ROPA-838157 format. One record per residue (C-alpha): z, y, x. Coordinates in Angstrom, 3 decimals. Each point is the difference from the previous one (the first is absolute). Layout:
residues N
<atom <Z, Y, X>>
...
***
This chain:
residues 185
<atom <-17.002, 14.741, -8.747>>
<atom <-2.674, -2.628, 0.278>>
<atom <2.461, -2.683, 1.162>>
<atom <2.043, 0.223, -3.222>>
<atom <-2.236, -2.291, -2.031>>
<atom <1.357, -2.148, -2.790>>
<atom <-0.582, -3.073, 2.156>>
<atom <1.967, 1.544, 2.896>>
<atom <2.879, 0.982, -2.293>>
<atom <0.092, -3.413, -1.690>>
<atom <-0.015, -1.789, 3.356>>
<atom <2.890, 2.169, 1.228>>
<atom <1.813, -0.700, -3.270>>
<atom <-0.485, -3.762, 0.339>>
<atom <1.171, -0.082, 3.623>>
<atom <2.844, 2.382, -0.819>>
<atom <1.147, -2.053, -2.984>>
<atom <-0.047, -3.194, 2.078>>
<atom <1.890, 1.755, 2.792>>
<atom <2.499, 1.338, -2.507>>
<atom <0.617, -3.432, -1.482>>
<atom <0.517, -1.378, 3.519>>
<atom <2.462, 2.807, 0.778>>
<atom <2.157, -0.533, -3.107>>
<atom <1.909, -3.016, 1.370>>
<atom <-0.101, 1.461, 3.515>>
<atom <1.691, 3.156, -1.307>>
<atom <2.693, -2.041, -1.737>>
<atom <0.714, -1.990, 3.154>>
<atom <-0.105, 3.100, 2.214>>
<atom <2.492, 1.772, -2.276>>
<atom <2.473, -2.741, 0.886>>
<atom <-0.915, -0.538, 3.658>>
<atom <-0.466, 3.575, 1.237>>
<atom <3.650, 1.041, -0.356>>
<atom <1.478, -3.416, 0.825>>
<atom <-2.304, -1.745, 2.513>>
<atom <-2.430, 2.611, 1.353>>
<atom <-1.495, -2.453, 2.483>>
<atom <-1.134, -2.250, -2.853>>
<atom <-1.315, 3.062, -1.848>>
<atom <-2.040, 0.896, 3.100>>
<atom <-2.078, -3.139, -0.477>>
<atom <-1.124, 1.275, -3.436>>
<atom <-1.353, 3.390, 1.064>>
<atom <-3.517, -1.328, 0.585>>
<atom <-0.448, -0.542, -3.734>>
<atom <-0.331, 3.773, -0.467>>
<atom <-3.033, 0.248, 2.304>>
<atom <-1.941, -2.919, -1.490>>
<atom <-1.273, 1.986, -3.009>>
<atom <-1.364, 3.024, 1.842>>
<atom <-1.538, -2.182, 2.721>>
<atom <-1.757, -2.080, -2.635>>
<atom <-1.121, 3.036, -1.993>>
<atom <-1.369, 1.806, 3.030>>
<atom <-1.611, -3.085, 1.508>>
<atom <-1.707, -0.972, -3.265>>
<atom <-1.164, 3.480, -1.033>>
<atom <-0.318, 1.948, 3.270>>
<atom <0.307, 3.267, -1.855>>
<atom <2.356, 2.978, 0.122>>
<atom <3.009, -0.316, -2.255>>
<atom <-0.190, -3.772, -0.475>>
<atom <3.317, -0.661, 1.759>>
<atom <1.881, 2.773, -1.786>>
<atom <-1.437, -0.703, -3.449>>
<atom <0.630, -3.723, 0.367>>
<atom <3.634, 0.646, 0.853>>
<atom <0.433, 2.576, -2.773>>
<atom <-0.879, -2.742, -2.467>>
<atom <2.301, -2.468, 1.814>>
<atom <2.856, 2.491, -0.269>>
<atom <-0.613, 0.610, -3.698>>
<atom <0.144, -3.758, -0.619>>
<atom <3.403, -0.056, 1.725>>
<atom <1.606, 2.918, -1.873>>
<atom <1.153, -1.951, -3.065>>
<atom <0.411, -3.334, 1.762>>
<atom <2.175, 0.738, 3.033>>
<atom <3.372, 1.594, 0.666>>
<atom <-1.691, 2.908, 1.806>>
<atom <-1.661, 1.547, -3.060>>
<atom <-2.187, 3.028, 0.708>>
<atom <0.913, 0.025, 3.688>>
<atom <-2.163, -3.139, 0.308>>
<atom <-3.030, 2.258, -0.448>>
<atom <1.087, 2.218, 2.881>>
<atom <0.577, -3.013, 2.248>>
<atom <-3.367, -1.549, -0.751>>
<atom <-1.814, 3.330, 0.336>>
<atom <1.583, 0.512, 3.422>>
<atom <-1.184, -3.464, 1.058>>
<atom <-3.504, 0.676, -1.297>>
<atom <-0.194, 3.403, 1.690>>
<atom <1.358, -1.375, 3.266>>
<atom <-2.611, -2.757, 0.135>>
<atom <-2.776, 2.341, -1.092>>
<atom <0.891, 2.755, 2.488>>
<atom <-1.888, -1.431, 2.985>>
<atom <-3.131, -0.427, -2.087>>
<atom <0.244, 3.619, -1.132>>
<atom <0.247, 1.069, 3.648>>
<atom <-3.257, -1.871, 0.706>>
<atom <-1.498, 1.635, -3.095>>
<atom <-0.347, -3.474, -1.504>>
<atom <-2.670, -1.008, 2.498>>
<atom <1.833, -2.715, 1.934>>
<atom <0.936, -3.234, -1.772>>
<atom <0.717, -2.278, 2.943>>
<atom <2.890, -2.469, -0.268>>
<atom <1.730, 1.569, 3.011>>
<atom <0.397, 3.249, -1.972>>
<atom <1.690, -1.853, -2.857>>
<atom <2.400, -1.640, 2.470>>
<atom <0.609, 3.247, 1.889>>
<atom <0.810, 2.001, -3.114>>
<atom <2.236, -2.642, -1.599>>
<atom <1.814, -0.513, 3.314>>
<atom <0.540, 3.730, 0.506>>
<atom <1.140, 0.572, -3.586>>
<atom <2.313, -3.005, 0.092>>
<atom <1.457, 0.986, 3.364>>
<atom <0.776, 3.476, -1.348>>
<atom <1.588, -1.500, -3.101>>
<atom <1.958, -2.472, 2.155>>
<atom <1.462, 2.877, 2.029>>
<atom <1.110, 1.780, -3.166>>
<atom <1.364, -3.216, -1.522>>
<atom <1.833, -0.756, 3.254>>
<atom <1.974, 3.205, -0.460>>
<atom <0.374, -0.361, -3.758>>
<atom <1.342, -3.560, 0.255>>
<atom <2.274, 0.871, 2.943>>
<atom <-1.659, -2.675, 2.106>>
<atom <1.355, 1.592, 3.198>>
<atom <3.343, -1.542, -0.923>>
<atom <-1.496, -3.499, 0.206>>
<atom <-0.597, -2.150, 3.070>>
<atom <-3.061, 0.913, 2.105>>
<atom <-1.649, -3.333, -0.865>>
<atom <0.358, 0.773, -3.720>>
<atom <-1.536, 3.435, 0.522>>
<atom <-2.964, -1.507, 1.838>>
<atom <-0.399, -2.615, -2.731>>
<atom <0.020, 2.782, -2.602>>
<atom <-2.964, 1.741, 1.673>>
<atom <-1.843, -3.247, 0.745>>
<atom <0.266, -1.196, -3.598>>
<atom <-1.259, 3.309, -1.396>>
<atom <-2.940, 0.204, 2.384>>
<atom <-0.854, -3.691, -0.393>>
<atom <0.122, 0.337, -3.784>>
<atom <-2.400, 2.937, 0.136>>
<atom <-2.347, -1.902, 2.324>>
<atom <-0.024, -3.057, -2.273>>
<atom <-0.589, 2.161, -3.086>>
<atom <-2.838, 1.832, 1.770>>
<atom <-1.570, -3.304, 1.003>>
<atom <0.360, -1.316, -3.578>>
<atom <-1.461, 3.181, -1.501>>
<atom <-3.005, -0.068, 2.327>>
<atom <-0.536, -3.709, -0.632>>
<atom <0.188, 0.466, -3.773>>
<atom <-2.435, 2.919, 0.228>>
<atom <-2.447, -2.161, 1.966>>
<atom <0.290, -2.757, -2.586>>
<atom <-0.601, 2.471, -2.836>>
<atom <-3.044, 1.425, 1.809>>
<atom <-1.387, -3.519, 0.471>>
<atom <-0.079, -0.443, -3.779>>
<atom <-2.392, 2.938, -0.261>>
<atom <2.070, 1.946, -2.530>>
<atom <0.205, 3.007, 2.313>>
<atom <-3.770, 0.279, 0.408>>
<atom <-0.948, 3.554, -0.880>>
<atom <3.636, 1.077, -0.091>>
<atom <0.734, 0.286, 3.718>>
<atom <-1.396, 3.054, 1.706>>
<atom <-2.394, -1.143, 2.749>>
<atom <1.089, 0.908, 3.526>>
<atom <-1.400, -0.567, 3.431>>
<atom <3.504, -0.606, 1.394>>
<atom <1.252, -2.490, -2.591>>
<atom <2.343, -2.844, 0.827>>
***
């Protein structure tokens, strides 16, 4: 594969390692909040989409979101209470964010697609978490807050990832690394 250059792999590794380091304390906090205060946990969910958004927005190449999150998960294995399951969680986040770009055959890199895919993936996760955390037993306002916090967290993380990617591109370090497109963001 032409896109699997050393520079591509090293960039994914750097973004993945940074994402993994960011997720270490988030995983520790979520291990406490998820079973005890799921509404507070909901506010943290956006952290899992930041890495793949950044990886995809910086590199604009197939596999960037998944590979970035594979590295993030591997960083978390020895450092969080979730062990190897951290890799599965991060891979699911990476694949979920990358899925819409795969559908477009990696030809559309507009910000709206980043927001659409992170919103859809987060909404699906929120529905599953709603059942898992028995949120139906809580007050309707708490249930609404649960969904709002998850979706808002994903939107903020998407915004941050796109902004960081723009800032990285402005430095010029991605010159020659990003595949040129006529439909770029």
